[in-house]
C-alpha positions as CSV (number, residue, x, y, z in Angstrom):
1,M,114.8,164.8,113.8
2,K,111.4,165.1,112.2
3,F,109.2,162.7,110.3
4,G,108.8,163.0,106.5
5,E,106.8,160.8,104.1
6,K,105.4,157.4,105.1
7,L,105.3,154.6,102.5
8,S,103.9,151.1,102.4
9,I,106.4,148.2,101.8
10,E,105.0,147.8,98.3
11,D,105.4,151.6,97.5
12,F,108.9,151.6,98.9
13,K,109.9,148.6,96.7
14,T,108.4,150.3,93.7
15,M,110.3,153.5,94.4
16,H,113.5,151.4,94.3
17,N,112.5,149.3,91.3
18,G,112.7,146.2,93.4
19,T,110.5,143.1,93.8
20,S,111.6,142.2,97.3
21,L,112.9,144.1,100.3
22,K,115.3,142.2,102.6
23,V,115.9,142.8,106.3
24,V,119.6,142.0,106.8
25,R,121.6,141.7,110.1
26,N,125.0,143.3,110.1
27,P,127.2,140.5,111.7
28,K,129.7,143.0,113.2
29,S,127.2,145.4,114.8
30,D,124.2,143.1,115.1
31,K,122.0,145.9,113.7
32,L,119.4,145.4,111.0
33,F,119.2,147.3,107.8
34,M,117.0,147.2,104.6
35,S,118.3,146.1,101.2
36,I,116.8,146.1,97.8
37,N,118.6,144.7,94.7
38,G,121.8,144.3,96.8
39,K,121.8,148.0,97.8
40,V,121.3,149.3,101.3
41,V,118.2,151.5,101.2
42,G,117.6,152.3,104.9
43,A,117.6,151.3,108.5
44,V,115.4,149.2,110.7
45,S,114.0,150.4,114.0
46,K,115.6,148.8,117.1
47,N,112.1,148.0,118.3
48,Y,111.1,146.3,115.0
49,D,109.1,143.1,115.5
50,K,109.1,140.9,112.3
51,D,106.1,139.0,113.7
52,N,104.0,142.2,113.9
53,P,102.0,142.5,110.7
54,E,101.7,146.3,111.0
55,K,104.8,147.5,109.1
56,E,105.6,150.8,107.3
57,I,108.5,152.7,106.2
58,V,109.0,156.3,107.3
59,E,111.4,159.0,106.2
60,L,113.4,160.5,109.1
61,I,114.9,163.9,108.4
62,L,117.8,165.4,110.3
63,E,116.8,169.0,111.0
64,D,120.4,170.3,111.2
65,T,121.5,169.0,107.8
66,G,118.3,168.2,106.0
67,E,119.6,164.7,105.2
68,S,117.1,161.9,105.4
69,I,117.1,158.2,105.9
70,W,114.3,155.6,105.5
71,C,113.4,153.4,108.4
72,L,111.3,150.3,108.6
73,H,109.2,150.1,111.8
74,N,106.0,148.7,113.1
75,S,103.2,151.2,113.1
76,N,101.6,151.7,116.5
77,N,98.0,152.6,117.1
78,D,98.0,151.9,120.8
79,N,97.9,155.6,121.7
80,V,95.2,156.7,119.2
81,E,92.6,158.8,121.0
82,E,90.0,159.0,118.3
83,T,89.5,157.9,114.7
84,L,87.1,160.2,112.7
């Protein structure tokens, strides 16, 4: 898997012509997913913390098929060595 484009929440909602993005729990699997206008638009990282204000959506691309999925996660700057 490789990383593709990164989008802010606002840019992602605009891309899907939505005014709100919902994080929904699947009651059967207990996994989270993203929904806009009643349509599933991506996954949510298993390490996602709703209380962490650092949030972004990243495109994950499967290298063997080229298929992609969008994933909501918390951006992490803990391992940044230098900012120029």
